[in-house]
N, C-alpha and C positions, 0 to 999 in steps of 0.2 A: 399397802406395804411401802415403806420408805426405802427406795433403792439406793439413794446416795450413800448412807452409812455402810450398806453391804458392799457396794462397789469400792468404797475407800478401804474397808477392812481387807477385801480380797486383793486389792492392789498393793497394800502394805505387806500382806503375807507373801507376795511375789517379790518384794523388795524393790518395787518400781516407784519412782516419783510421778507426780502428775504429768510432768513433761515427758517422761519416758513412755508412759501409757499413750499420751497424745502422739508421740512420734511413731509408735508401733501401728496405730490405726489411721494415721495421716490426718489428724485434726489439730486444732490449737489447744494449748494448755488451758486457755480460758474456757474452752468448751467443756473440758473435763472438770474444771473447778465448778462450773455452773451445774453440771449434772450431780456431782457429789454434794454440793450445797443445797440441792433441791430447788434451784432457781428455775430450772426447766424440767418439765415432767414428760414432754413429748419430743425430745430431741431426736432428729433423724439419725443421730450417731449412737443412740442408746443400745440397739442390738449389737453393734460392733463392739461397744465397750464391754457389754456383758460377756460376749464371746471371748474377748481378749483376756479377761481376768478369770475365766473359768466358771462363769455363772450362767451358762447356756440353759440350765434347767429352769431358770426363771422365765425364759421365753416360752417354754412348754407349760409352765404352771399358770400362765396368764398374769404374771406379776407385773407386766408393763401397763396393765389397766390402772389408770389413776384411781386413787382411793376414793375420791369424791365423785367419781362418775357413776351413773346408773344406766348402763347400756342395756339394750335389748339382749335377750339370751343369744349367745353365740355371736354377738356383735364384735367387730374388730375396730381398733383405732386407726384412723386414717394414716397411711404411711407406714404402718407397722404390720407384722404378720397377723393372720387371723388366728389369734392366740387361743380363743376359747372354743374353736370348732373341734369336733372329734378328730383324732389323729388319722383315722383312715378306715380300717376294716371292722369286722364283727367284734363283739365283746366276748372273745373266746380265748384270749391268751392267758395261760395259767400264771398266777402269782403264787410263788412257792412260799410256804410258811417258814418262819425263822424262829430261832430261840437264841437268847443271849448266852454267851459262854466265853471263858478264857479271860484274857487281859483287856481291860477297858482302853489302855493306852495303845495297844496294838490293833484294836478295833475288830477282833475276830468274833464270829458268831457261828451258828449251826443251821444247816438246812435240814428241817425235820422230815422231809419227804411228803408232807401234806400239801395239797392245793388249797390255799387260803381263800382265793376268790378268782374271778375271771375279770380281765381288764381289756380295754379296746386295743386291738392289734394295730401297731403302727404300720405305715405303708411298706417299709423295708422288710417287714417280717411276714408279709402275705405269703401263704402257702408253706411257711417254715414249720414243720410238724414238731420239731424239737426245740423251738424257741420258748423262752419263759421270761418272766419278770421276777424281781425280788424287791421287797420294801426294805431299803437300807436302814439299819438300826444303829449305825455308828457314825461319828463325825470325823473319823480318821482321814478321810479324803476331802474334807471341806477346805477351800470353797468350791472345788470341782463338783463334788457330790455331797449332799448333807443328809442327815438322818431324816427319815420320813418320806424320802423321795424314791421313786422306782428306778432301778437300773435293769437293763435288758441284755440278755445273752442268748446264744443259739448253739446248741451242742453240735450242730452240723455246720457251724460258721467257719470262717477261715482261721488258720492257726495264728495265735497271737504273735506279734512282732515286738521287738524292743521299743519301748516308748508307749505301747498300748496300755490302757487300763484293763485289768484282768480280774476275773473271779477265780480265785485259787483255792481248791479244796484239798485238804490233807486226809490221808487214811486215819481212821480212828485208832487210838491206842487201847480202846476198851471195846470188847466184843459187843456187837449189837447196838452200839452207839454211833451217831454221826460224827464225822471228823470236823475239825475247825475249818472255817471258810474265811478268806481274807479278800477284800477289795482293795487293790493296790495298783501301782504302775510297775510294769515289768522293766527291770533295769538290765538284767543279764540272765542268760539261760545256758547252763553247761550240762555235761553228762552227769556231774555229781552234785552241783549246787545251782539253785535258782534264787536270784536276788530280786526283791521288790522294794518299792519305796512308798511312803505316804506323806501327806502334807501336814497332818495335825495330830501330834507334834511331828516335825520333820525327822524322819529316821529311815533307815534301811533294815529290812529283815531278810535273813538267809534261811533257806530250807534245803534239806537233803532231797535231792531230786527223786529218790526212791520213795519218799513219803507222800509225793504229790499224786493224788487220785485223778484230778482233772484240773485243767487251767483253760478257762474260756475267756475270749475277748469280750469286754463290755462294749456294746455298740453305742457309739456317740450319738447324742441327741439329733444333731443335724443330719446324720446318716439315716436315722430312724425315720425322719420326715421326708427323706429323699431329696434333700437340697445340698 
């Protein structure tokens, strides 16, 4: 996987220059340029760059492994996290089934109530009986989360705060059918209205608070790993 173009796209989506990204993580602009141009594939700054532009999921995906490397199974790159090792616990965390629904631009979908599969339980979810994962099927939160990647939530987790990414489920308007689900950033929460935002395309959505069935905090990848 070529990380340079992904990093550049994510940086541009945030409205940052190479110099601004460099300033935020304390490196030179030249270092950022080399990473984006593919001149260095094992920069010691790579994980910091990915985190800064919202591409932490690539650390978990093992995408830091150079495309032309042929490592031993579960091998790690020197100086980088052990990316390909299992995240922690037993393979018992339910992955809930989803179905496409609603507006493609708003990125909503449905939780159909079925357990699609079981996946490895990250360290932070050890012993959490009501934790689960969802395979995201929209790109409305790219570059933070992209379609095809898992997000994690816990029904017994802490209450979402302003600025948290959330999984927001509405009551259905049709009897017996699941309501729409949105993965967004929580902007504000009042007695009457809940406001969330997304990256792709950038916009805010407003919901009547009485329509909200549940709103769960999406657990960040670094927290899942216990770092």
